[in-house]
C-alpha positions in Angstrom: 42.2 175.2 -58.8 38.6 174.3 -59.8 36.3 177.2 -59.2 33.5 174.8 -58.6 35.5 172.8 -55.9 34.2 173.2 -52.5 36.5 175.1 -50.0 36.6 174.2 -46.3 37.8 176.8 -44.1 38.2 176.3 -40.3 37.9 179.0 -37.8 38.0 179.3 -34.0 34.9 180.9 -32.2 34.9 181.8 -28.5 32.3 183.7 -26.4 31.2 187.2 -27.1 32.9 188.2 -23.8 36.0 188.1 -26.1 34.4 190.9 -28.2 31.7 191.0 -31.0 34.2 189.6 -33.5 34.6 186.4 -31.4 31.6 184.9 -33.3 30.9 184.7 -37.0 28.2 187.0 -38.2 26.2 186.5 -41.5 28.1 189.4 -43.5 31.3 187.4 -43.4 29.6 184.6 -45.3 28.3 187.1 -47.8 31.7 188.8 -48.2 33.1 185.2 -49.0 30.7 184.8 -51.9 31.8 188.3 -53.1 35.3 187.1 -53.0 34.4 184.0 -54.9 32.5 186.1 -57.5 35.6 188.4 -57.8 38.3 185.7 -57.3 40.8 187.7 -59.4 41.0 190.4 -56.7 42.9 188.0 -54.4 44.1 185.0 -56.5 47.8 185.6 -56.6 47.8 188.8 -54.8 50.8 189.4 -52.3 49.3 192.1 -50.3 45.9 191.5 -49.0 44.5 193.1 -45.7 41.6 192.0 -43.7 40.5 194.8 -41.1 38.4 193.9 -38.1 39.0 190.2 -38.9 37.3 188.7 -35.8 37.2 184.9 -36.5 39.1 185.6 -39.8 36.8 183.6 -42.2 37.1 186.1 -45.0 40.9 186.4 -44.7 41.3 182.6 -44.5 39.1 182.2 -47.4 41.0 184.7 -49.5 44.3 182.7 -48.8 42.3 179.4 -49.9 41.3 181.3 -53.2 44.9 181.8 -53.9 46.2 185.0 -52.1 49.9 184.6 -51.6 49.9 186.9 -48.2 47.0 187.9 -46.2 47.4 190.1 -43.2 44.5 189.5 -40.8 44.2 192.4 -38.1 42.1 193.0 -35.1 42.8 195.0 -31.9 41.5 192.6 -29.2 44.2 190.1 -28.0 41.9 187.1 -27.4 40.7 187.5 -31.2 44.3 187.7 -32.3 45.1 184.4 -30.4 42.0 182.9 -32.1 43.1 183.9 -35.5 46.6 182.4 -35.3 45.0 179.2 -34.0 42.7 179.2 -36.9 45.5 179.8 -39.2 47.4 176.8 -37.7 44.3 174.8 -38.6 44.1 175.7 -42.1 47.7 175.5 -42.9 48.9 172.7 -41.0 52.1 172.3 -43.2 53.2 175.6 -41.6 53.0 174.3 -38.1 56.0 172.2 -38.0 58.1 175.2 -38.1 56.1 177.3 -35.6 54.7 174.9 -32.9 55.7 171.7 -31.4 52.6 169.6 -32.0 50.2 169.2 -34.9 47.2 170.7 -33.0 46.6 174.5 -32.7 48.3 176.3 -29.9 45.8 176.8 -27.1 48.0 179.6 -25.4 49.2 182.9 -26.9 51.9 182.1 -29.6 55.4 183.5 -29.1 56.4 186.5 -31.1 58.0 184.2 -33.9 54.6 182.4 -34.4 52.3 185.3 -35.7 53.1 184.1 -39.4 51.5 180.9 -40.4 51.7 179.9 -44.2 50.2 182.7 -46.2 48.7 184.3 -43.2 50.2 187.0 -41.0 48.2 188.2 -37.8 48.8 191.6 -36.7 47.4 194.2 -34.2 45.7 197.2 -35.6 43.7 199.8 -33.9 41.9 202.1 -36.1 41.9 204.9 -33.6 45.6 205.2 -33.9 45.6 205.6 -37.7 44.5 209.1 -38.0 47.4 210.6 -36.2 50.0 208.2 -37.8 50.7 206.6 -34.5 52.3 203.1 -34.3 52.0 201.2 -30.9 54.8 199.4 -29.3 53.7 196.1 -27.7 55.4 193.3 -25.9 56.5 190.3 -27.7 53.9 188.0 -25.9 51.1 189.6 -28.0 50.6 189.9 -31.7 53.0 192.6 -33.1 51.5 195.7 -34.4 51.3 196.2 -38.1 54.1 198.3 -39.6 53.1 202.0 -39.7 54.5 202.3 -43.3 52.5 199.0 -44.6 50.0 199.6 -47.5 47.9 197.2 -49.4 46.4 196.8 -52.9 43.5 194.9 -51.8 41.6 195.5 -48.4 38.5 193.5 -47.3 36.2 193.6 -44.3 32.8 192.5 -43.2 30.4 194.2 -40.8 32.9 196.7 -39.4 30.8 199.8 -39.3 28.4 199.8 -36.4 28.6 203.2 -34.5 30.0 206.8 -35.0 33.3 205.9 -33.6 34.0 203.2 -36.2 32.4 205.5 -39.0 34.9 208.1 -38.0 38.0 205.8 -37.6 37.7 203.4 -40.6 38.0 206.1 -43.2 41.4 207.3 -41.7 42.5 203.7 -41.6 41.7 203.2 -45.1 43.4 206.4 -46.3 46.7 205.1 -44.4 46.5 201.5 -45.6 45.3 201.6 -49.1 48.0 201.8 -51.8 47.5 204.1 -54.8 45.4 202.3 -57.4 44.2 199.7 -54.7 40.7 198.4 -53.9 38.6 198.0 -51.0 35.6 195.4 -50.9 33.3 195.5 -47.8 30.1 193.8 -47.0 28.3 195.7 -44.4 24.7 195.6 -42.8 23.4 199.2 -42.4 21.9 199.2 -38.9 21.6 203.1 -39.0 21.4 205.0 -42.1 22.7 208.0 -40.3 25.9 206.2 -39.2 26.4 204.9 -42.9 26.2 208.4 -44.2 28.8 209.6 -41.8 31.0 206.8 -42.9 30.5 207.7 -46.6 31.1 211.6 -45.8 34.3 210.8 -44.0 35.4 208.7 -47.1 35.2 211.7 -49.3 37.1 213.8 -46.8 40.0 211.7 -46.9 39.9 211.5 -50.8 38.3 208.1 -51.3 35.1 207.5 -53.2 32.5 204.8 -52.7 30.3 202.5 -54.9 27.3 200.9 -52.8 25.0 198.1 -54.1 22.4 196.2 -52.3 23.2 192.6 -51.4 20.6 190.0 -50.5 21.6 187.0 -48.0 21.0 183.5 -49.1 19.1 181.0 -47.0 22.3 179.1 -46.6 24.0 182.0 -44.9 24.9 181.2 -41.3 26.2 183.5 -38.6 24.6 186.0 -36.2 21.8 187.8 -37.6 17.8 188.0 -37.8 16.8 187.0 -41.2 13.1 188.1 -40.8 13.9 191.6 -39.4 16.6 191.9 -42.1 14.3 190.8 -45.0 11.6 193.5 -44.0 14.4 196.1 -44.0 13.5 197.0 -40.3 15.0 196.3 -36.8 18.8 196.2 -36.4 19.3 196.2 -40.0 17.2 199.2 -41.2 19.2 199.4 -44.4 19.7 195.8 -45.3 23.0 194.4 -46.5 25.2 196.3 -49.0 28.3 195.5 -51.0 30.9 198.5 -51.0 33.7 199.2 -53.4 36.2 201.9 -52.3 39.1 203.4 -54.3 41.1 206.6 -54.3 39.5 209.3 -56.2 43.0 210.6 -57.6 44.5 207.3 -57.8 41.7 205.0 -59.1 42.0 201.2 -59.4 41.9 199.9 -63.0 40.9 196.3 -62.5 37.5 196.0 -60.9 36.4 193.8 -63.7 33.2 195.9 -64.6 32.3 199.6 -65.1 31.3 201.5 -61.9 29.4 204.7 -62.0 30.9 206.4 -59.1 28.5 209.3 -59.2 25.6 206.9 -58.1 25.5 205.2 -54.6 22.2 203.1 -55.3 22.6 201.1 -52.2 22.4 204.2 -49.8 18.8 205.0 -49.3 
């Protein structure tokens, strides 16, 4: 399609009582811009994984940019319900074989309804990834992602916010990233100590990281405090960064530009 043509993505938001991912955060808008700038990462891709999908904006946008299959994941059931509703709204042609009406389902879908057009919705708990576990879940909730599934492109936004996520996310990436695959993240650095912990854990599992400063635009929406962020203080003491990750021993060959993996200019 035309790169300049506007793209409309519909998402379902709910109250924060359903989890922090129930609302759109600014980093998700920024990741969508990164995806548009690197459209070739997802256009035609058959195995895109979105981690911590929340409202699913970035995964849905990747599908609109031409990804043939996007697996959107989270570990909170109300968010998974919202994700499949959003998928149904964005890809209404797929609804006819999934639900009996043209409106998004307002109750949890059946086990056969977690695939919608190019979108698959799956449960994924990062805490289970380090030990190679694979949960068994009832058919009334989203199925768990296959224990052997790996992906050549992984995306996520605003998914590192405490020591626990800094420990579990690298294990998840190590299990899910295929050899020669790529990870693209957009992340606010709320605490530099936590981010350094994340970077150190990536090295521990054999992954390398490139970090670059990223500035939001005035048009960016979502939850954040622009004034605090622009001063580099408050909840975002390190500002926003764009992160590229790949295997040290099985590097990606198609980032589209040269990366000096010895320099992490975005980590202060």
